[in-house]
C-alpha positions in Angstrom: -219.4 -38.3 -6.6 -218.9 -36.1 -9.3 -219.4 -32.9 -7.7 -215.6 -32.1 -8.7 -216.7 -31.5 -12.3 -218.0 -28.6 -10.9 -214.4 -27.4 -9.9 -212.9 -24.6 -12.6 -210.3 -27.1 -13.8 -213.3 -29.6 -15.0 -215.3 -27.4 -16.0 -212.5 -25.9 -18.4 -211.6 -29.8 -19.7 -215.6 -29.8 -20.5 -215.8 -26.7 -21.9 -212.3 -28.0 -24.4 -214.2 -30.6 -25.3 -217.3 -29.2 -26.6 -215.8 -26.6 -28.3 -213.6 -29.2 -30.1 -216.4 -31.6 -31.1 -218.0 -28.9 -33.4 -214.1 -27.6 -34.9 -212.9 -30.9 -35.8 -216.6 -31.7 -37.2 -215.9 -29.3 -39.5 -212.4 -29.5 -40.8 -213.6 -32.9 -41.6 -216.3 -31.6 -44.0 -213.8 -29.1 -45.3 -211.5 -31.7 -46.1 -213.9 -33.5 -47.5 -215.4 -30.7 -49.4 -211.8 -30.6 -50.8 -212.1 -34.3 -51.2 -214.6 -33.4 -53.6 -213.8 -30.3 -56.0 -210.8 -32.5 -56.5 -212.4 -34.9 -58.2 -214.6 -32.4 -59.9 -211.7 -30.9 -61.1 -209.9 -34.3 -62.1 -213.0 -35.0 -64.1 -213.1 -31.9 -65.9 -209.3 -31.6 -67.1 -209.6 -35.4 -68.4 -212.5 -34.6 -70.3 -211.0 -31.5 -71.6 -207.9 -33.3 -72.8 -209.5 -35.7 -74.7 -212.2 -33.3 -76.3 -211.2 -32.4 -80.0 -209.6 -29.3 -80.2 -211.3 -26.4 -81.8 -210.6 -22.8 -83.2 -209.6 -21.1 -80.1 -212.3 -18.1 -81.1 -215.0 -20.6 -80.4 -214.0 -20.3 -77.0 -213.1 -16.8 -76.2 -213.1 -14.0 -76.8 -211.5 -10.3 -76.1 -212.1 -9.3 -72.8 -214.0 -12.7 -72.0 -213.4 -14.3 -69.4 -212.8 -18.1 -69.8 -215.8 -20.5 -68.1 -214.1 -22.9 -66.0 -215.9 -25.7 -68.4 -213.2 -24.8 -71.1 -210.1 -24.8 -69.0 -207.7 -27.8 -70.2 -209.8 -26.9 -73.5 -207.2 -27.7 -76.6 -207.8 -25.2 -79.3 -205.9 -24.1 -82.4 -205.3 -21.1 -83.4 -203.2 -20.2 -87.1 -201.4 -16.6 -87.4 -197.5 -15.3 -86.8 -195.7 -15.2 -83.5 -194.7 -11.6 -82.5 -191.2 -12.1 -81.0 -191.1 -8.2 -80.9 -193.5 -8.3 -77.7 -192.2 -11.6 -76.2 -192.0 -11.4 -72.1 -191.1 -13.9 -69.7 -193.1 -14.5 -66.4 -191.3 -14.3 -63.1 -190.7 -17.8 -60.6 -192.0 -20.6 -62.6 -191.0 -24.0 -61.8 -190.3 -26.7 -64.5 -191.3 -30.7 -64.0 -188.1 -31.0 -61.5 -189.4 -27.8 -59.7 -186.2 -25.4 -61.0 -187.3 -21.9 -60.9 -187.0 -20.0 -63.8 -189.5 -18.4 -66.3 -192.5 -18.8 -68.5 -192.1 -17.5 -72.0 -195.2 -15.5 -73.2 -195.4 -14.7 -76.3 -198.0 -12.9 -78.2 -199.9 -14.8 -81.3 -200.9 -12.6 -83.6 -204.4 -14.0 -85.8 -205.5 -13.8 -89.0 -208.0 -11.0 -88.0 -205.7 -9.5 -86.2 -206.6 -10.3 -82.8 -203.7 -11.7 -80.4 -203.7 -14.5 -78.5 -201.1 -15.2 -75.7 -199.1 -18.2 -76.1 -197.3 -19.8 -73.2 -194.3 -21.1 -74.6 -192.8 -23.1 -72.4 -190.1 -23.2 -69.3 -186.4 -21.6 -69.5 -183.7 -21.7 -67.0 -183.5 -18.2 -65.0 -180.3 -16.3 -66.0 -177.6 -15.7 -63.5 -178.5 -12.2 -62.6 -182.3 -12.1 -61.9 -182.9 -8.5 -63.7 -181.4 -9.9 -66.8 -183.6 -11.5 -69.8 -183.0 -14.9 -69.7 -181.8 -16.7 -72.8 -185.3 -17.2 -74.7 -185.2 -19.7 -77.9 -187.2 -17.4 -80.3 -190.4 -18.6 -81.8 -190.4 -19.5 -85.7 -191.0 -17.2 -87.7 -194.2 -16.9 -90.6 -197.5 -18.1 -90.3 -198.1 -21.6 -88.8 -201.3 -23.2 -86.7 -200.4 -23.7 -83.2 -202.5 -26.0 -80.4 -202.5 -25.5 -77.1 -204.6 -26.5 -73.9 -206.1 -23.1 -73.1 -206.2 -21.3 -70.0 -207.9 -18.6 -68.0 -205.9 -15.3 -67.0 -204.4 -15.5 -63.6 -205.1 -13.2 -60.9 -203.6 -12.8 -57.1 -206.6 -14.0 -55.9 -206.9 -17.5 -57.5 -203.2 -18.0 -57.7 -201.8 -16.3 -54.6 -199.1 -14.8 -57.0 -198.5 -10.9 -55.8 -198.7 -8.6 -59.0 -195.3 -6.7 -57.9 -194.7 -3.5 -59.5 -191.1 -2.3 -61.0 -190.0 -5.6 -62.5 -187.1 -5.7 -65.1 -187.9 -4.8 -68.9 -189.8 -7.7 -69.7 -190.7 -9.5 -67.0 -194.1 -9.8 -65.3 -195.6 -11.9 -62.5 -198.8 -12.7 -63.8 -200.2 -14.2 -67.1 -203.1 -11.6 -68.0 -205.0 -10.6 -71.2 -205.8 -7.9 -69.1 -202.9 -6.7 -68.8 -201.3 -7.5 -71.9 -204.2 -5.5 -74.1 -203.1 -2.8 -72.7 -199.3 -3.0 -73.0 -200.1 -4.1 -76.4 -202.9 -1.7 -77.2 -204.4 -4.6 -79.1 -207.3 -7.0 -78.6 -206.6 -9.4 -76.5 -208.3 -13.3 -76.6 -209.3 -13.9 -72.9 -207.0 -16.1 -71.2 -204.3 -17.8 -72.8 -202.8 -21.0 -74.0 -200.2 -23.6 -72.9 -198.2 -24.9 -75.9 -198.4 -28.2 -76.5 -197.3 -28.8 -79.9 -193.5 -26.9 -79.7 -191.1 -26.9 -82.1 -187.3 -28.7 -81.7 -185.4 -25.8 -80.6 -188.1 -24.2 -78.4 -188.8 -23.7 -74.4 -189.0 -26.9 -72.3 -192.4 -27.8 -72.8 -195.2 -27.5 -69.5 -196.3 -31.0 -68.5 -200.0 -31.4 -68.4 -201.8 -31.2 -65.6 -201.9 -33.7 -63.2 -205.8 -35.6 -63.2 -204.7 -39.2 -61.4 -204.1 -38.4 -57.8 -207.2 -37.2 -55.7 -204.6 -36.5 -52.7 -205.4 -37.3 -49.0 -207.8 -34.6 -48.0 -211.0 -37.4 -47.8 -208.0 -40.0 -45.4 -207.8 -36.5 -43.6 -211.6 -36.2 -43.1 -212.0 -39.2 -41.7 -209.1 -38.5 -39.3 -210.5 -35.9 -38.2 -214.0 -37.3 -37.6 -212.0 -40.3 -35.5 -210.6 -37.0 -33.7 -213.9 -36.1 -32.6 -215.2 -39.5 -31.1 -212.2 -39.9 -29.2 -213.3 -36.6 -27.6 -215.9 -37.4 -25.8 -214.3 -40.6 -24.8 -211.4 -39.5 -23.7 -213.6 -37.0 -21.4 -215.4 -40.1 -19.8 -212.2 -41.9 -19.6 -210.2 -38.9 -17.5 -213.8 -38.6 -15.5 -213.9 -42.5 -14.3 -210.4 -42.4 -14.2 -210.8 -39.4 -11.6 -213.8 -40.8 -9.7 -212.0 -44.2 -9.3 -208.8 -42.2 -7.5 -210.9 -40.6 -5.5 -212.5 -43.5 -4.3 -208.9 -45.5 -3.8 -208.2 -42.0 -1.7 -211.5 -42.4 0.2 -210.2 -46.0 0.9 -206.9 -45.3 1.9 -208.2 -42.3 4.8 -210.6 -44.6 5.9 -208.4 -47.5 6.9 -205.8 -45.2 8.4 -208.1 -43.7 10.9 -207.0 -44.7 14.5 -209.5 -47.7 16.1 -211.6 -46.3 19.4 -209.5 -48.0 22.2 
């Protein structure tokens, strides 16, 4: 009765089912791991934002790679803005998803080292090659507060570091690149300013650490799909058996009765 399972069509169906089961199980675990990573990141962001601000040089130094546990930490720094060497970071969006620039201004500390400060978002000019209109940074010595962030890379952000850009425009916020351009000691990472002046670029919102996304639901979905594969295979086999039995009965009834 089940010899049809050895036919080419049914062998292919069975092989497809056997391949789908481990693939969908793995996809479910992939989504689960993404869920766990999102939960861990939310906890880290909340912990960092709640921590008391500390002087930036307690957490980073020139040439250092910022450890993940220090991402989003509140830090302070005292010095002055270097508006002459300010650059803008291309293709950045604001809270309304408008595309523009982030304003990256060197902040010279009292000991001569430089901290990169992302002062916020400004809209792009009509000509993408033109430098946008940017409110100037405040002059004189001052203390700033911001969220400490790691230098951006293409691997981590997915943003290509394009060459041949217009003057004073960059694709990534990189302390290593700016150290070469400025020929100064630049602290690893940068800060997102959280205490802007009244007339300043649009402030960058705090990172979302409340939502966890749909990764856990997707994991459950993939595992339900996995369970559905053998159930579906059994259903198809039973239907095929039933149809073959019905055809056999019909052929038997259609046979002429001997005289």
